[in-house]
C-alpha positions as CSV (number, residue, x, y, z in Angstrom):
1,M,210.7,55.2,183.1
2,N,210.3,53.1,179.7
3,L,213.2,52.1,178.0
4,N,213.1,50.4,173.4
5,K,215.4,48.6,173.1
6,V,216.8,46.0,170.6
7,F,220.1,44.3,169.8
8,L,220.0,41.3,167.3
9,I,223.4,39.8,165.7
10,G,222.3,37.9,162.5
11,N,222.4,37.7,158.6
12,L,221.3,40.1,156.1
13,T,219.3,38.1,153.7
14,R,218.9,41.3,151.1
15,D,220.4,43.4,149.9
16,P,220.2,47.4,151.3
17,E,217.5,49.3,149.8
18,M,219.2,53.4,149.6
19,R,216.7,55.7,148.6
20,S,215.9,59.8,149.8
21,L,212.9,61.0,151.8
22,P,211.2,64.4,150.4
23,S,213.6,66.2,152.4
24,G,216.8,64.4,151.0
25,Q,217.6,62.3,153.6
26,N,219.3,59.2,153.2
27,V,217.3,56.0,154.0
28,V,217.6,52.6,154.4
29,S,215.8,49.5,154.6
30,F,217.1,45.7,154.7
31,G,216.7,42.2,156.3
32,I,218.3,40.1,159.3
33,A,217.5,37.2,160.0
34,T,218.2,36.2,164.1
35,N,218.8,31.8,165.0
36,R,217.6,30.3,168.0
37,I,218.4,27.2,169.2
38,Y,216.5,25.0,172.0
39,K,216.5,21.6,172.6
40,K,213.5,19.4,172.4
41,D,212.4,15.7,173.4
42,G,216.3,15.6,173.6
43,K,216.2,17.4,169.4
44,Q,218.0,20.0,168.9
45,E,215.9,22.9,166.6
46,K,216.3,25.6,165.2
47,Q,213.7,28.4,165.4
48,T,214.6,31.5,163.0
49,E,213.2,35.1,162.8
50,F,213.2,38.0,159.8
51,H,213.8,41.8,161.1
52,N,212.8,44.4,158.5
53,I,216.2,47.1,159.7
54,V,215.6,50.9,158.5
55,A,218.2,53.6,158.9
56,F,219.0,57.0,157.9
57,G,221.3,59.9,157.2
58,R,225.1,59.1,157.1
59,L,224.0,55.5,159.5
60,A,221.8,54.8,155.9
61,E,225.7,55.8,153.2
62,I,227.5,53.9,155.8
63,C,225.0,50.4,154.8
64,S,224.4,50.6,151.4
65,Q,228.3,51.1,150.5
66,Y,229.3,48.1,153.1
67,L,226.8,45.7,153.3
68,S,225.5,43.1,152.2
69,R,223.0,39.7,151.7
70,G,224.2,36.8,154.2
71,K,227.2,39.9,155.9
72,M,226.0,39.2,159.6
73,I,225.9,42.2,161.1
74,F,224.8,43.6,165.2
75,V,222.4,46.2,165.1
76,E,221.2,48.3,167.9
77,G,218.0,50.4,168.3
78,R,214.3,50.3,168.7
79,L,211.1,49.0,167.9
80,V,208.8,51.0,165.6
81,N,205.0,49.6,164.5
82,R,204.4,51.3,160.6
83,N,200.6,51.4,160.0
84,W,199.0,52.3,156.7
85,E,196.2,51.3,154.0
86,A,197.5,50.5,150.7
87,K,196.3,51.0,147.9
88,D,193.6,48.6,147.7
89,G,191.9,49.5,150.5
90,T,193.3,47.5,153.1
91,K,194.6,48.4,156.5
92,K,199.0,46.8,156.5
93,N,201.5,46.7,159.9
94,R,204.9,46.1,159.9
95,T,207.4,45.8,163.3
96,E,210.8,47.7,162.0
97,I,214.0,48.2,164.1
98,I,215.0,51.9,163.3
99,M,219.0,51.9,163.8
100,E,220.8,53.8,165.6
101,N,223.7,51.6,166.0
102,M,225.8,48.8,163.8
103,Q,229.8,46.6,163.9
104,M,229.0,44.9,160.9
105,G,230.2,40.9,161.7
106,P,233.4,39.1,160.7
107,R,232.2,37.6,157.6
108,G,233.5,38.9,154.0
109,D,236.3,40.7,152.0
110,W,236.0,44.2,152.9
111,K,239.0,45.0,155.5
112,P,238.9,48.1,158.8
113,T,240.3,50.5,156.9
114,D,236.8,50.9,154.3
115,L,235.6,52.7,156.5
116,P,235.6,57.0,156.3
117,A,237.2,58.0,159.6
118,D,234.5,59.6,160.6
119,S,231.7,56.2,160.8
120,S,233.5,54.7,163.5
121,A,230.9,57.0,166.2
122,K,227.8,55.5,164.9
123,A,228.7,52.6,162.5
124,G,231.2,51.1,165.4
125,N,234.4,50.0,165.6
126,P,234.3,46.9,162.9
127,P,236.5,43.8,164.2
128,K,239.2,42.4,161.7
129,T,238.9,40.1,159.9
130,G,241.2,37.4,157.9
131,K,241.8,36.5,154.2
132,G,237.8,38.5,154.1
133,K,237.0,34.6,152.1
134,K,233.0,34.6,150.4
135,E,230.8,32.1,152.0
136,T,228.5,31.1,150.1
137,K,224.5,30.0,150.7
138,E,225.2,27.0,151.6
139,E,227.6,28.2,154.5
140,I,225.2,31.0,155.8
141,D,222.5,28.7,156.2
142,T,224.7,26.6,158.4
143,I,224.9,29.4,161.2
144,E,224.3,28.5,164.5
145,Y,223.5,30.6,167.0
146,P,224.1,29.5,170.6
147,G,221.2,28.4,172.5
148,D,220.0,30.4,175.9
149,D,222.8,28.8,178.0
150,I,224.3,32.0,177.6
151,N,226.2,33.5,179.8
152,P,225.8,37.3,179.4
153,D,229.2,37.7,180.9
154,E,230.8,36.7,178.0
155,I,228.8,38.6,175.4
156,P,232.3,40.0,174.5
157,F,230.6,44.2,173.7
């Protein structure tokens, strides 16, 4: 048996970019950043990883409509490696996560009622939010993610 499954929780590094394939299907791409906090020589260190996310169809439309730079998101998907030859003849490659499901985080000013009724199956059930305060770039940059000492039984999803 084989498995290709990715789960990420992070913040969007750029607004989703919507395109249409020649078939007419919508596709959206955006990036998210995840942080790992760990201790090295008694000091707390932070390592940030950047991920390329791609979504298709109705999920792409939802992402384009409701997500923006800085918002937190939970992504479930699969890893794909793309290879192509650029116009200048150089070989290029890119690792992407094809999003199959997602949940929007508690950041931003959207309300759970903003999502279309048929989106819950593909977009997850968004958490309830507070007053919807917009975070500044400085606040987003200081988000700390848990270290490696997480008990998987305590994760709420």
